[in-house]
N, C-alpha and C positions, 0 to 999 in steps of 0.2 A: 504494499499499499504506499502511496506518496506520503511524504512526512511534511506536516506543518508544525512549526514551533511557536509557542507562545511563551513570551517573558513577562511576568508580573512585576511592574515597576512603578506602581502608583503611590505607594506608601510614602508618608511625610517623614518618618524617622525622628519624632520628637524627642527621643532620648539622646539623638546625637547633639543636640543643643547647637545647631548650625544653620547658617543661611542656605547651605547647599542641600537639595533633595538627597535622601539617604543613598539612592543608587548612584549618585555623582561623587560620593566620598572616594578619595584616592586609596587605591591599593597597588603598590609598586609602581607609582607615578601615573596610573591610568585609572578612570572611573571603574568602580565595582561593575557596573552594568556593561562596560566595554570588555571586561574579561568574559562575562557570560555570553555576549554576542559574539566573541572570537571563538569560543568553544562550540557554540551552536552552529556556526559556519562549517566547522569540521565534519558535521554530520551531512552536509550538502542537501538541506531541506529544500522542499519547494517553496516555502516562504517563511520568513521570520516576523511574528507579529510582536510589538511591544506595547503593553497596556501601560499607559501613563496617566498621571493625575496631579499630585502635588509637584508644583515647580515644572509643569509640563513644558513650557517654552524652553526652560534651561536644559531639560533633559533631551529634548528634540534637537537643540542646537549643539549639544555635545556629541551627537551621534548623527551627523547630517547625511549618512549613507543612503543612496537612493534606493537600495534593495531592502529597505525595512519598512515594514507596514506599521502604522501607528493606529491605536485605538484608545479613546479617552474614557476614563473612569472618572466622570465628573463628581460622583458622590461615593464616598467609601463605604461600601456596605459588605466587606469581606471578600475572600479569595474566589468563592463561587461567582460572585457578582462580578468580579473583575474578568474572569475567563469568559462570561456571558458577552462582554464588550467586544471581544475578539472573534467569537465563533461565527458571526454573520460573514465574516471575510473567508471562511474555510469550508471547502467542499466536504459533503457526507462521507465520500469515499477515502478521506485522508486519515492517517493516523496523527493524533495530536500529542505532542510532548510538551508539558508544562514545566517551565523553569522559573527561577525567581532571580531578580536583579540584584538582591543582597546575598546570593549563596554563590560566589565567584570561583570557588576552587574545585568544583566537580569535574572529573576528566571526561573527555569525549568518549574513551572506551567504556567507561561505566554507563553513559548515556545510551551508547550504541546497545549495549547489552539489555538496558531497559526497553528500548523500541523493539528489539528482537523478541522479547517475551510478551509484548502486546499484540493484538490481532483482532479481527473482526468479532471474535468472541471472548476476548481476554482483556483485562485491565492489568497494567504493571505499575507498581509503586516502588519507590526507592526508600529503604528503610535503613537504619543504623542502630547499633547497640552502643549505648553510652553509659560510662560509669555513673554519670549525673544527668538523667533525663529530664531534670526539672524545667518546665517551661514548654516541652514539646508534647505533641499528641502522641498517644500510645497506640501501637498496633496490637490489636486484640485478636488472637486466634482461638479456634476451638480445639478440642481435645485430639483431633487429628493433624493439628498444625496448620489448618487453613485459615487464611485471613478472613474474618468476618465484619470487622468494622474498625474504624478509628475513633478514639475518644480525645478530645481536646483536653489539655492539662486543666483547665478551669472546670471542665465537666466531668472529670473523672473522680471515681470513688476511691476508697483507700486501697482496695484490692488492685484497681487498674493503674493507680499511681505507682505500684511496686514493679510494674513492668518495665524492663530495661530497653525493649526493642521500641524505637520511635518512628513517626513518620516524618519524613524530610519535606513533604509537600511536593515533591517531584513525581510526576507521573505520566504515563502513556496510555491512551486509550483511543477507541474509534471515535471519530468526530461525531458521527450520527448519535451513538449511544450517549456521548457527553451532552449533546444538545438535549436529548431526552431527560436525562437525570437532572440537569441543571434547571430544567423547567419545573421540576417537582420540588425543588429545595424550599425549605422554610428557615425561619430565623428564631426558632424556638430554642435558644441556647443562652449561655452566660453572657455573650457579647452581642447578641441580637443581630447576628450577621449571617450571610448565606456562606456556609463552609464548603469549599470544595471537596474536602475530605469526606463529606456525607455521600458522595458519589460512590464511595467504596460500598457502603452498606446497600445502596441501590443496586450496584452490579451484583452483589451476593443474592440479593432478593430475585433478580432476574435469572440467576443460575449461571452467570458468566464466570469463568475462571479469574481469581484475583491472585496475581503473583507477586510476591514481595521480594525484591531483590535487595540484599544486604550489601551496603557499600563496604568496600574492603578497608578503607581507612575512614574514621570518623571526621578527620580534617576535611575530607572532600564535601562534607555536608554543613560545614560550619556557616551560620547565617551572621548578619551583622545588624545589631540593633542599637548599639552604643559604642562609645570610644574604646572601651575595654575589649569588646569583641572585635573591633576593627584592628587593634593591635595583635590580638590572638590570631586572627586570620593573616595579617602581614607576617607574622613570625612563622607561621605554618607555610605560606608561600615562600618565604626566605628558604626555609628547610628544604623544601621540595626542590627549588631551582639549584641550590647548592648540591643536592644529591645528584641532580642530572649532570652538573659539571664534572663531579668526581667519577660518574660512570663513564664520561666521555675521555678521561684520561688526565684530569686536572688534579693537582694537589691543592687543597684549601688549608692554609695554617690553621685557620679557626673558622669552620662552615658557619657558625652562628654570627660571624662579622663579615661576611660577604654578601651583597645585596644585588641581586640580578632583577633588574627592571626593565629588561628588554630581551632580545634574542641573541644569543651568544653561541658562536661555533668556535671550538678550540681543538687545536692539534694535541699531540701527545706530550706528556711530561710539562704541561703549562703549570706554573706556580703563582698562586694569588696570596698575598699576605693580607693582613687583617685590615678591615675597614675599607675595603674596594667596593665601589659602586659602578655597576655596569648598565648603561642605558642605551635605548635605540638598538641599532644593528651593530654587533661588535664581532670581529673575526680575530683570533688570536692564533698565530702559527706555532709550529712545535717548539717546545722549550722556551717559549715566552715567559718572562717574569715580571710580575707586576708587585711592586713594593706596596708598603703600608699607606693608607690614607689617600688613595688615588681614585679619581673619577674619570671613567672612560665612557664617551657617547659617540655613536655612529662613527666608529674608526676601525681601521684595520693595521695590524701590526705583523710583520713577517717573522719568519723563524729565527730564534736566538736574540731577538730583541729584548732588552731590559728596560723597564720603566721603574726609576728609582722612587723613593718616598715623596708624597705630597705633590703629585702631578695632576693636571687637569688636561684631557686630551678630548677634543670634540671636533667631529667632521673631518679628521685628519687621517693620513696613511703614513706608514713607515715600512721601509723595506726590511731586509734582513740584517741582523748583527748591529742595530742601532742602540745607542745609549741615549737615554732621555732622563733628564732631572739629576738631582732632586729639585723639587720646587720650580718645575717648568710648566709652561702652558702652551699647548698646540690648538690654534683656533681653526675654524673651518677653512677649507681650501689649503691647508698645509700638506705637502708631500715630500717626504724625506726618502731619498734614495738609499741603497745598501751602505751600511757602515757610517751613517751620519751621526754626529755627537751633538746633542742639544743639552747644555749645562744648566746649573742652578740659576734661577731667577732670569730666565730667558723665555720670551714670548715671541711665538712665531705665528703670522697670520697670512693666509692666502698666498704663500709663497712655495718655491720648489728649491730644495737643496740637493745638489748632485752627490753622486758616490764620494764618500770619505770627507766630505765638509764638516766643519766644526764651528759651533757658536757656543762656547763653553761658559760664559760668565756675563750675566747682568746687562743682556742685549735685547733690543726689539728689532725684529725682522719683519716687516710688513709689505706686501705687495712687491715681492722681490724675486727674481729668477737668479739663482746662485748655481754656479757650475761645479765641477768636481774638484776635491782637494782644496776648497777655500778655507782659509782661517778667518773668522770673524772675531776681532779682538774684543776684550771686555768693554762694556760701556757703549758699544756701537749702536747707533739708531738710524734706520732707514727712515727719513723724515718724508712720509708718503701722503700726507694730507695738508693741502693748502687752505683749509677752511672751507672749500666747496667741493674739491674733487680729489680723488685718489690718483696717484701717479706711481710707476713702477720703477724699481731700480734693478740694474742688470749688472751681474759680476761674473766675469770670465773665469774659466778653469785655472786653478793654481794661484789666484790672486791672494794677497795677504792684507787685511784690513786692520790697521793699527788700532789700539785701544783708545776709546773716548772719540771715535770718529763720528761725525754727523754726514750722512748721505742725503743730500737735498734732491730729491726724485722730482721730475725724471733725470736719471743720470745713469751713465755707464761707465764701469771700471773694466779695464781689458784684461786679458789672460796674463797670467804672471806678473800683474801690476802690483805695486806696494804702495799702500797709503800711510803715510806717516802718522804716528799717534797724535791725538789732539786736533786733527784736521776737520775742516768743513768744507765738503767736496760738493760744488753746485755745477762743474763742468766736467766733461769726459775725461777720464784718467787713462793715458794711453798704455797699451799692453807693454809689459816688461820694463816699465819705468818706476822710478820713485816720485810719487806726487804728495806733496804736503802743502799745508796752508796754516801758518800761525802768524798771528800779530807779534810785533816786537815787544818782548817782555820789558815793563818799566817798574821802576821803584819811585814812588812819588815821596820826595823829601819834604818834611814839615806837615805831612798830612795827619790829622787826629781823627780817630774814630769817634763817632757821636756818642755821647753819654746821656743816660736818663737823669733828670734832675732828681737831687735827693729828695725823699719824703720827710 
């Protein structure tokens, strides 16, 4: 049967105490709802429907994707009522998978198994066995182990509260049957709402099979209702991503202190020290070493490259055997060839450095094309901005830039040229020559430093 996915995302999340709707609270740098949508897409459904309500304009603006169908739940009358808003757009011949915008860690494989257990005459629900099931609806089975109903925590009696198997709310069922069951829901319960879980009892009464698929990991079904639960989900997500990196061949000095917030591909024998944050698309070649307290975003590092402590790399690439840092910043558009050295307190932006070139100390390299084997001395600045436009600096192979040099772009330094320390270069420096520019040093006799008047 074709699959339609409905994500319930209309809740306000009052316990978050936030101006943001609950489903837009950030997890690993992205909204909770974005994680759920990304997982849903892995199942290749015919359609993804999102039921929104509180902060609906914000929610829709955060996920502007054209392939999403939106349904408004103007009045918050429970999960069953929320699903009613999406069903008109789903054909009877589809299987409906119901997800929640605040349950972000469920795996695509788990959901695929859930859909497989559903069918024209079967409803499948995802359950979990929790050490502390407080707050969750309980899965009630008969003596033969068959699911007969779900009891919400507020409506459960003492015996039912002792049940450790809980309903996660995630289920898959035929669209036609859901439409029929939802039409018969009532609000005679502690919250005065239409419970989606009452469909379980309706399925049992009709004689349909009810399959409870128990989640392998309770972390998969963690929901977010307050800041504490958000932190718990963040920690679970961090553990899972760290585990994936270690399975791929990376060594994490302390897995609890590596934070993966994007997509990371790494080679063998990669080493990540503590407090490393990886965002966007990151590719790390074999034997790359990342020191402590580094942030890497949308970058690629070649084999045997080392990033020392306290570096920020964003939108940049480095070849093999590069040395970066400590305390270096590579900004978007930076491309380092093999064997480049970028040292402490060096910033590089929108520049290309050729093989074996070095900028080891306290320099700014912006909008520059630097050849091979160039030495950029300490305190060098490519003065690329005139207040309105950016200009490029070009430095030929083998050039030596003395310390404290100001290169006023646009300017070209020829191959094997040498620039004397302390120079301000505003005109082309010829290849193979020494070029320098210095005012005559003077000592002013009789000059006195200004002094503050005594108090």
